[in-house]
N, C-alpha and C positions, 0 to 999 in steps of 0.2 A: 149755611154753615152750622147752624146747630144741630142739625138733623146729622151731620155727617160727625160730629162731635159726639153727640150721643149711641152713632154706631162703634164709634173707637171707643168709650167706656165700655161698650158692652161685651167688645172682644176678649178673649178669655186669655189672663196673662202667660208672656212667652217666658221659658226659663232662658237664664243670660242676657235677656234683654235689658234689662235693668239689675244694679246690683242688690244684695240684701236690705229688707229694711232692717236697720242696727238701731238700737238703744244705749242711752247711757244710761249705770245702772254704779249703785255705790253700795260697798259689802263695808258691815259691820260685824268685824269676826273677835270672838273672845279668843285671848291667848292659847289658853290649853289646845282649841281645836284648831288654830291658825295653822300649823305646818298640815295634816292631815286634809283641811278644806285646799289648800293650797295643790297638794298633792293630787288630788282627786280632780281639781279642774283642770290640771294639766293633763292629766287623761282623758280629758273631756275636750280640750283642747280649743273651745269658742269664746274665749275672755280673753280680748286685749288690756293688758292692764296700764295705766296710767301712772306714769314715773310721779311721786306727788314728794320727792325729796331731791329733785333737780340741782335745787341750789346746793345740795351737800357735797363733798367730797367722801368719795368711797370708803373713805377711813373713818369717816362720822357718821356711817349708818348702823342701824341697830345691832345687826346680824352680821358683821365686820367679821367675828372670827371665826364665824362658822363657816363663812365663806372662806377664808383663810387653811380653816383645816380640811374643805374638800380640796382646794386647788392642791394643798402637800399630798394630799392622798390620788390627786391625780397624778403629780409628777412622779410618787413612787411606783403607778401602775404603767406608765408610760417608760419607764425605767425597764420595769418587767418584761414590758413589750416590745421593747428592744433589744432584751438580752435574749429573750425568747427566739425571737428573730434572727439573731447572731448566731445560735446557737442550730438553729437550720431545725426547729420543732414548730410546729404549727397549731395555733391556739386551735383548743377542742370545739366542735358544734356541736356534738354531741350530749344530752342532758343527761348534767351529774346533778345526783340527790342529794342535795344536803340542806341542812336545815335556815331557816330565814334568821339572816344576822342584824345586829342595829348597826348603827353607823361607828360606834365606840367600840365596837368587839373587831370591828372589821378594821377599825383604825390600829388596833393594839397588834392586828396578826398582820396586815402591810408591813409596818415597823419591824416587824418578827423577821417576817421575810428577806426584806432587803438588808437588816442588818448580817443576815446569814447569809445573802447570797454576796454582798459587799464582801465579807472576811471570805468566803472561797474565792472571789474575784482577787482580789489581794496575795492572797495564799499562792492560787495559778499564775499570775502575774512574776512572781517569786520565783517561781520553780522553774517558769518558761526561760527568767532571766539566765540563769544557772544554764540550763540546758542549751540555750543560746551559745554562751560562753565557754562552756565544756565543747560544744561542735566547733566553734571559733579553735578554740585551742588542738584541736585533735587535726585539724588542716591546716593548723600555721604548723605543727609538729611536723605532718607527712610532707608539705612544701618543701622549710624553712632547710630541711637535713638535706635536700639536694643542694644547695645554696652553697653551706657549710662545707660539705664532702668535697666541693671541690675549688672552696678558698684554701681551705686546708691544703691540699695538695700542691696549690701553690704557692704557698706561704714558707715562708724555714722558721720550721720548729722550732730552732736555739735561737734564735734573734728576735722571734714574735711570737707570740703568745695571744692563740685568739681568747678574747674572755666575753661571754655573754654579760648582754646589759639586764639589768635587773628594775625589771617595772610594773606594777601590777595593778591591777583595780584592787578597789577596798572589796569588791564580791568574793576576792579567793583569799580570804582570813581561813575560811574553815576546809579551805582545800588540804588535803594528804601532807603527810610527811614527808614523801619524796619530793613534792614541789615547795615545800618549804625549804627542805637544803638547796634545792636549786634555783632558789629565789636569793638566798644572801651573796653578797656580792662576792667576790672573789679576790685577794689582793694581788693585784695587777700594776705594772709599769703603767704609771700617765700616759706615754707614750706611744703603748701597744694598740694594735688595730684591735676594735671592738665592735659590737654589730647593737643592730634593733630589730625585733620581727615584731609583725604582727599583721592586721587585715583592715584592709579599709573597700566602702563603698566602691563599683568599679567608674560609677561617673566621676569620683573626685582623684580619679588617679591621678589624671595628667597636671592639675593644678597641684596637686600634690608634690609629684617630682619637683615639679618648676618650683614650687616654695624650698625645698631642702636643698636644690641647688643654690639657689641667691642665698638660701639662710648661713649655707657651709662655704661660699664663695665657689663651690665645684669641689670640695675637699671630700667628698664620699660617693661610695657607688651604692645604685641602687636598683634592685632586683624584684621582679614583678613573676609572678605568676597565677592564672584565675585559680576561682575555687572551684571544685568539681562539681559541689553543692549547692543549693539557693538558701539561703538563712532569714528567718524571719525578723523584719522589724518592728522592734517591740515598741513602736509609737504609732506605725500604720497597721499592724499586724499585715502587712505586705510580705511576699517570699522576694526578696533581693538577689541580686548576684553581686559577689563580693570578689577581691583581691587580694592575696596574702602577698605581701612585699618583707625586705630585710635590708637594711641600709648599712653599709658598712661606713664607719668613721672613726677619728682617733681624738682624742682629746676629752676633757671634761668640758671644756664650754661647749661642744660643739653636739656632746649626750643631751646638755638643757637644754637647747633651743631646738633636738629633733624631739623631744618629750614635748616642751612645748606643741612643736608646729602638728604632732601628733593628735595631742588634746585638743587644741581648736579645729582639726579638721574631723575630730568624733572618730579615729583611728584608734583601735585597742590594740593594745601592746600583749605582750601573750611570753615569758620566758621559753628559751628554748636552750634546754644542755650541750657544749659542743661534745661531749662525750654519745658513741651511736647506743652503747649497754643500756646509758643511762635514761636517752632518746623512747629506747624498744618499752622499758620499765613504765615509761611516765605514759604512753599513749597506752599502753594495755591498763594501767589505771584509769587514765580518762574513759576510756571503754566503756571500763565495767560498770565506772559512774553516771555513763549516759544511759547503759543499760537498766542503773535502776531509777535513773530521773522520768526514763518514758515509762517503765509500769507506773511509779506516783502520780505522772501526770494523767495518764489514761483512768487510772481511779478515782481522781482528784473530777474530771470530765464527765466521767460516769456519774457521781457524787450530785454534781451541780445540774446534769441534766434531768436526774431525775425529781431533784429540787424543785426544776423550773417545770416539769411535767407535771405537776401536785398544783401549782399555779396557772398553769396552760388551761386546766380545766374548768376553774372558776373567773378567767379572768375577764371573760366579756359579759359576766353577770357583772364582777364586781364594779367596772365601767360603765355600765349601764345606771348599777344603783349609783355610784359618787355623782356619775351624769346628771343624773336628776335629783340629787341631794342639792349639788351647787346651784340647780337651776328655781330649785323652791325658796333656797334662799336670797339668790339673785331678785326673786320675785317678793320675797317676806320684805328685803330692803325697800321693794318700790310703796311699800304701805305705811302710812302715817301711825304712829303711837299715840294713843288719847291720853286726855292730860291725866286723866286715874290711870294709866299705865297697866289697866285690865283689858282692855281690846284692840284693835287694830284697824282702819280706815284704809279698805280702798278704793280708788275709781276705775272705771274701764268702759270699753265699749262690748256688747254681743247682740250676735244676729236677733229678733225680733221670735222667729219663731224657736230657738233656744231657753228660752226664759225658762221652762218649765221643766226643762231637762237641769237646768243651773240650780235650780229648785230642789231638784228630786237629790241631784246630788251633796249638796251644802247639807241639806237634814241628815243624809247621812252622814257625814263627817259629823258633825255636833253628836250623833250618834254611838257613832262606834270610838269617838274621844271622848263619852260618858261626861261631857260637858252639861253643866245644869243652863246652862245661857244660850238659845238659841244664836243663830247668825241671821241677821237683818239684811235682807236683796232687798232695796226699794230703786224703780228707775227716778231720774233727775234730769232736769233742762241744760243742757250743755249750751255753752258758745261756739264751740270750733264747729266746725262739718264733720260728718262724722266719717269714718275710714269706708274705703269701698271693696265690698266683700262677693265674689263670684262663685259658686258652687258647682266645679267644674268635673268633668270624670278624665277618663285616658286617652279620649277623643277628640276631646275638644281645650284640655287642658294646651297642646299646642298654640293654638289657635289664637288662643286667650293670651300665651306669651309673646306669641308676632306683636297684636296690638301695644303690649304691656312696655313691649320697650321702645314705643313711642311714647306714651305716656298713660299714665294710670288713670280710667275713666274718672271724673266727677262723681258725687256720689249720685245716683239714679238716675246717672243722664243715659242715654241710648249708646248700647253696648256695640262697637261697630266687630265687634270676635264671632255676632250670627249670621253675620254674613259673610266674611271673610271666611267661613268656614267649606262655602261653595266656591264662592266669585274668586279667590285666592289663587287655589290650586288651577281653576278656568283659564285664569286670565294668562297661569305659567304655560298651560297646554298650547293656548294660542299662539303663543311666541318660541314653542319645540315642540311642534304639533307633528310624529312619526312614528308610525304603531307599529314598528321595530323598535327604537328607543324606547317606545312608552313600556313593551311588554320586557325590557333587558332593567327598568326601574321597578316595576312588577316585581318580575322574579328578586330584586336587592327586597323591597318592601316587606314581601311575606318570607324573607329567611330571618328578619328580623325581627315580625310580628310571632314568629311559629317560635323562634329562641327565646322571648320576652321575659320569660321566665325564670330562665340561665343567665341572662344579660344583665338584670335588673339587681341580680345580687353581686356581681362582679365590677370591678375597678375597672373603666373605660378610658379612653386618652381622652383630651378634651375632642376632638373632633369625631370619635366613634359616640360620644355620649350626646353630640348634638345631632348627630343622623338617629342616634337608637330613639331620641325624644320625640323628633318628628318623623316617627315612621307610620302615622297616620296622616300625616301630612304628603308623605312620599307617596303613601298608596294611593288618596286620590291623584295627586300630579300625573303617577301613573297611569291610571284609568281616563283620566280626561285627556292625558297626550295620545292615549288608543284611539279615543273617542278624536280627538282633531284629526290625529294623522289620517286614520278612514276619510275623513271629511276631504284633507287635503290630497288623500291618496297617495301617502309618499311610507314604504318600508323601506329602511335606509336606503332614500332618498328613488326608489326604482317604483313604477306605479304598478299597478296588478287590476287584471278585468273581475274583480271582487264581486262584483254585482250584476255581472253580468256583461255583455259586451257592447263597446264604444259606440256614439252616435255617428262617427264618424267615418267612411271610409276612400279609402285613395280615389286617384281621379282616373289612373289608370290601374291595371292588373298588376302591373309591375313593383307597384308603388314608390319609383327610383326617386321620384319629385317630391314626396310628401313633406319635408322638408322645407324647401324652398318656395312650392306652388302653392301648398297648402290642401285641406282635406275638405269632402264636401259630406253634406249632413244627410244621413238618408233614415236617419228613425228618432223616435223620441230622445229626449235627452238622459242621459246616464242617473239613473235612481237617486243615486246616493252619491255626496260628494264633488271631487274635480273628476272631471271625463278622463280617462288613462290617456288617451289622445294628446290633450294639450303638451302633453311631455317633450320633450324634444322638437316638439314645431317652433315654426320661423315667429310664431306670437305667444309663444308659451310666457316669458316675463312679465310683457304689455299684459295680459290677458290674469296673470296672476297677481301681479302689483294692482292692480284696477283694485280687483275685487277685496287682496288682505287690508289695503288702506280704506276703502270706506267700510269694509267690516269694523276695523279697528276706530274710524269714527263715530259708528253707529253703537260700537258697545262702551266709549268711552264717555259718550252724552246720556246714554242709560244709567252707567255707575254713578255719573257727577249727579243725575234727576236724583236716583236714589239718597244721595249726599242729602240735597236739599230737602226731601220729603222726612228725611229723619231728623231734619232740623224742624220741620213742623211737629211731629212728636216730641221734642225736647220739647218746646214751645207749650203745647198744647199739656205735658207731665205738670210742667211746671206755673202753669195758668199762668203766661206771659204773652197776652194778645197782644202786646204791641210789639214783639218779635214775629208774630205769624203775619200782622196786616203792613207791617213798612221794610219787613226783613225776609221772610219767606213769600211770599206773595210777588214783591217784584223781581225777586233772584228768579222764579219759577217763571217769570216772563223774560228777563235779559233771556237769559241764557235757551230758552226754545224760542225766541222769536229768530235768535238767530243758527244758533245748531240743532237746535231742534228741529228748524226750518231746514237746514243743509240737509239734516237726518230722511227727513220726508221726503224730497227731490233726490235723495240716493236709490231710495225705496222705489219711488213713483220710476225712475230710470231704467233699475231691474227687471218692472214689471212689465213695462212698456217698450225696454227695447230702443229706446231713443235716443238719439246721437249728441245729446244738450252737452255743450259743454258749461260742468257744474262751477271751473273756475271763474270763468267769466259772467256765469249768473250772478255770482256772491261777491264778486270784487264790483261791477256796475249796480248791486245792489244798492251799495255806499256812496259809490260815486257819480253815479246817474240814472238815481232810483225812476225819474217818470220817462227815460227814454222806453225805445220799444225794442221786445224784447227777440224778437226775428224767431230762427230756428231753435232758439234755445229755450222757450217758452216749451215747457213740459205739460203744461194743462189751463184749460181756462178759467182768466182771473186771475191770474198770477203775478202780472206785473202791480194793481190797488192792493193784492194782498200784502204784495212783498213792502210797497210804503206805510199800509197799518205796523207790517210786525218790525217794519224801522223806526215808526213814530212811539210806537210801544216801549220798544229799546231805549229810544232817547228818554223816555218819560221816565221808565224802571229806574234813571240812574238818582234824579233827585228825589225819588220816592223814596228811594234806600236812604242817603243822605241828611235831608233836612228834617225829615216831623219827626224822627224816633227823640232827638236829642230836646227840641223845645217841648214836647209833649214832655217827655221825664221835667224838665224842669216849673213845668207850669204844675205839674202834682204835685213835685216839691214843695214851691211857694203855698199851693194851698192845705196842705199838708201840715206845715209846720208854723202858719200862719196865726200871728199873735204868741210865738213862742220865741220872740228875743227878749227877754228877760233873763237876768244871772240869776244860778241855780244854788239856792243855799247848802253851801256845805255841812250844814250842821244838822241836817234831815237824816235818820238811821241809814238810809243806802245812799252811797253818793255814786249818784246818777252820771257824774260825768267816767267816774271809772269804768261803770257797765258799755260793755261795747254796742251794745243794741240799744243802749238811750240814745231819747230823740237830740241831744246835744251833739254828740258822736258823728250822726248822721246827717246831721245839719252842715257841721265841719267838711265832713268829706267828701259831701257832693261839690263839684266844680265845673261850670257848665264849659268850659274852653276845651276840659279835660276830655269830658265825654263828647263833646262834638268834632273834636281832633281823633279818638276814636274810631266813630261814628265812619268818618270821613275816611280815615285809614282803611277799614273793613272796607267800606264800599270802593275804595278807587283798585283796593288787593283782588274784592269781587271781580271787576269788568276787568281788571286785566288776566285774573286769573283765567277767566272762562276762555279765550283766548287761547295763552300758554297752554292749560291744560289739557285742552281740547288736541292742540298739539301734540301735547305731551303721549296722549294714545299711541300715536301712531309710532310710537316704540313696539307696539305689538307687531305691525308691520315689518318694520325693520328687522328685529330679530328673529322672525321669523323667515324671512327670506337670508338671512344669513344663515341660518341654520340648515335651510333646504340647501344653500348655494355648497357651502359646507359639505355634507354629505354626498353632494353629488361631485366634487372635486376629490374627495376620498375615496368615492365608487370606479368611478371613472379613470381617474388618473392615476390611481394606486392598484385598487384590486383587477381592474379588465385590461389593466396596462400589464401586468404581469403575467396574468391568464393566458395573453396573446402570445406567449412565448412557448414553446414545445418543450420544458425545460422544468421539471420539478423542484428544484431549488429554487428559483427564479419565483416561481408560482408559491410556496412557500412562506419565500421572503415577501411577497408580495399582499400574500395574507395575513402573514405577520402584522406587518406593517399595518393594513387596514383597522387589525383587531385592535391593538394599539391606539391607534387614531380613533375608533370609537370609542373607545374606553376612558381614555384620558381627555380629549379632546371633546370632543362630542355630549359621553356622558355627565362626565366632570366638569367640564368648565362653562363649557354653552348650558347645563344645566343651573350650574350656580348663577351665571348670568344671567338668563331666562328668571330665576330666584329671586335676586336681588331686585330687578326692574318690575315684577310683580308687586317685589316690596314697597317697592316707590311709588307705585301708582295708587297702592292702600292707605301710605300715611299722607300724601302728598294732595293728590289729586282726590280721593274721597273722603279721608277725615277730616279736610282744613271746612270741609261747609257745613258740619255739625259737633265736631268733637273736639272738647276741650281739653281733656287729657290733665289734669291739673289738680286730680284726686292723688289717695295716697292708700295702700294698699293695708289691708286688714291685715293684722299679725298678731295672731293669738299666740298666748301661754302655751307651748303645747309640747310633751314628752316626744311623739312621733316627729314632730320638726329638730329637733336636738343634733348637733352633727360634732365630730371629733374636733370641730375647731372652738364650739362652747366648752371646752376641756379647760 
């Protein structure tokens, strides 16, 4: 054991195997260099600050005013961004030469730009409203004339006088003299026929007419005509359909009711004169005003776009600057002011390798800020566990994310991502083995990799973003699928004679009985993978099922053994000899006495060509271990070996369960013997408050708790060994399902359609086959295989050694700032 430990200690360190060594540091920064120091640390991005003001609300912190100012500037910049987007302008990506400005100057500039833009928007809105009203007035004049002429011809001019109703919006105070004349009510008989004309949204016309009918008790005449032009809604800025209406009524009371209903429904009423010459004159005047307003609006839009374009040139730089400043002040709020108010005290975690870089950065900050006092940077002891930090690259990052989705590694424990990088895509390929489908996945992965520079700068949808992030996972999954597909000899479920001729031939020259009677072996086995002659034969399913099922058990036992071996490396690294002796050793014995032995039997059966029934061997190994094996004996001395293995498995269970809790109790008693006296609170350090103090450890140790935990762990392992091994049979089940689905689509769709001597049917069959392959086999089946491979890693593999109860290292870094941080 000692020689093995020496050998392991001499092995070179493996990247990603263990998280980076972290150190807890304290910074004492003079006030004059604090801002610059934090900015430089943000550029370096290797220090995770601890919040020393967690008990204070955001409004009680030192730099709350600066944070508020930055938040207000962020609001203004978001306003500019929305305005630029609405105007259809693009934020300039070209570099604009501009002298560096400080935050105060930028704040003044932003306030000026915002004031100017708000004023321009207000003027533009007023002009647009006037333009809309004149446009509506013009439409009403055009449409209402027809109604008025027809009604006038029907009325008797001597007895009844048509009088227009006068109702106008406040916006028409500025209209011309002709309009003012028309808006003055004429003297008329109260019993005379009157009318109100206006315009309303098309969607409200039916309800509007029904309400008018009920309010006037049917004593009105409602005419409507659709407006020929779409009119902009001032609230939503959308073009909507409107309808012109004219309501004929009699009496002052009816007029009041109709006007109130118009107001309630948002209908705009406009005065239309009865005289045709006046109508023409007003129409001409309205048209000329519309032309003038169009020119004014266009000039205003050009002026506003010019102002927005000048802002757009610097917008990205300003957003980045404000975002950084806000992040700096948020971080400064996590620091403590010293009692002298002359320096700030900060604490945090940083990787051990970064200490030199940080000291250089802090020296540069002192020099650049002309401070007379340097920044003190020194390591400290910490009570809590350090954060977990793995240095990953573009290739290894998605695999690390797969592991972190289950749980972040405990500080310095063995990292499953090292093994997941290869084992995960391989287990996927065992379920997705088809080199035709593998080539399709490979092409997709290569397209994503080839366009990664372009795609990395674009905003992708959630699905595409996930696919792009895992492009290297997809690449390895595709390559392993091609490899496993060659072993299974499947290309869209069709076998090929890639590596030479088949080892089997027909019994007769016609081969008519090949699928019912069988084939004769006439040469050496097929050199690589499954012989193509198995496809379509009578014993195809029984052969492939046996092969894939046994292969799944072999890979499963190997995978679980790797997990237990990693638990040894964890225990050795943390110098926990109890876990090695009373956890690792009995677990290895138990798993390999049963399922390791089954794996050996599978290999021996394959090598010898024996007809032994392994189900029978394993079942009767438990039920009657002393019985004679008979024809199920695979090698000499099998029966006594089975008895020994069974005894070892039985011994391993109490070995896992009892020794560790009792040894821990004994060690604890020896360690705290004679410590039963009380602790004086008058001492300089209150030991009771210290997490590592002897008293707290004495209080925390609970034998029954430790024993129950160990019992649960032992029972979980024993039962899990059976269920986890069975769980690896999903490799066989999904591989079979994928193969059979491919065969169904190939034979029942493509070949069936190709049997017809009709081009249309053939094209339909080819289209259905292509869609089924793309959506069912390539998308749904690959997702299914991905999730099952994920489960095998998270549950069957990682539960043997991985705690996953750590927390990620999240340093203060400008590179990690996003739009959400505004």
